[in-house]
C-alpha positions, 0 to 999 in steps of 0.5 A: 156795061163792059169791063172797061166801064166796069172798071171806071166805075170800080175805080170812082166807087173806090175813091169816093168810098175812100173819101169818106172813110178818111174822115172816120177813125180807124184801127189798124187793118191787116194787109193780109186781110186787105189782100184776101178782100182784094182778091175776092172782089177781083175774082168777083168782078173776073167771073162777071158776078158783079154786073147790072145791080149787084150788091157785093160784100166780102170780109176776112179776119181771125176769130177763136174759131180760126180764119174766116173768110166771105164773100156775097153777091145778090142781084139787087131785083132779087134783094128788092122782092125778098119777103120782108118777114125773116129780115125784119125779125132779124133786124127787130132782134138786132134793134135793141142796144143791148143785144147788139152788144151781145152779138159784138161780144160774140164775134171775138168767140164763145161766151158763158152767160156769167162772162156776158153778164159781167161784160154787159151793163144788165140789171139782171141775168132775167133781162141778159136771158130775154135778149138771148132768147131773142137772138136764138128765134132770130137765128143769130146766136146758138148755143154750142153747149149748155150756158154757152152762146156763139156766133156760127162761123159763116155769120161773123162777117154777115153780122159785121156787114150789117153793123158797118152798114148800120154805121154807113145808114146812121152817118150824117154825112150830107148827100153830096159827100155821097 
């Protein structure tokens, strides 16, 4: 695929994504975040990172730990051949609504056990600790200090990308709109 064909494919894809996104409610986005992400995508295309069968995701935003920007691209063939064990463990840890909610809360910054308990509809701190144990074992959460839980800065955009993909996969959009 040459650059002109790639540019046409990206333009077509952008139009299709825009049509799908019109139906979704959206929070206001920062223009600077979009500029950062657009620049990252442009650089990836220019550097030849996007080619035959590439999955590319990017994101940028501000967190309690400071600004975060992330870009990842992987060839399809690498993803199709990856050992599913660690991925299944990670997705299994996120496969519980309460654990996913803990991760969503931690996107905004570290939280104490007491703050997490107050923010969740958990009937007991024992259940919260069970969920935290699963998230710790999967490597999604860590403890910067005793009684406090956090996400690593470099994991925030990938975790949000997983959540975003979950929204897309759970969508009930008819196949003709894809």
